[in-house]
C-alpha positions, 0 to 999 in steps of 0.5 A: 587353479590345477595346482590349488585342486591338487594341494585340496586333494593332498590335504583330503587325503592326509586327513583320511589317512590321519583318521584311520590311523587314529582309528588303528591307535586306539584300537591297540590300547590296552583295555581299562583296568575294569575291563581286564578283571572282568575278561580272561586271565592270560595264562602263566608262562609255566602252565603254557610251558608245561602243556607245550612240554606234554604235548611234545611228549605225547607225539613223541610216544605216538611216533615211537609207537607207530615206528614199532608197529611199522617194523612188526 
């Protein structure tokens, strides 16, 4: 009897785990083609690179200004 309950408990736990895994897998699927056209567009890698470079240049300029102000 104890073995039957143990086996039943394992089946119930396996069913719960598989159900949660299925929900997670469907959440990871990319949206349909029609939905992606209506959503936001993904930025181009070159645009992101330019934005990062601009931020780095601004930070370097501010650091240089702060260093020169500290020595004066």
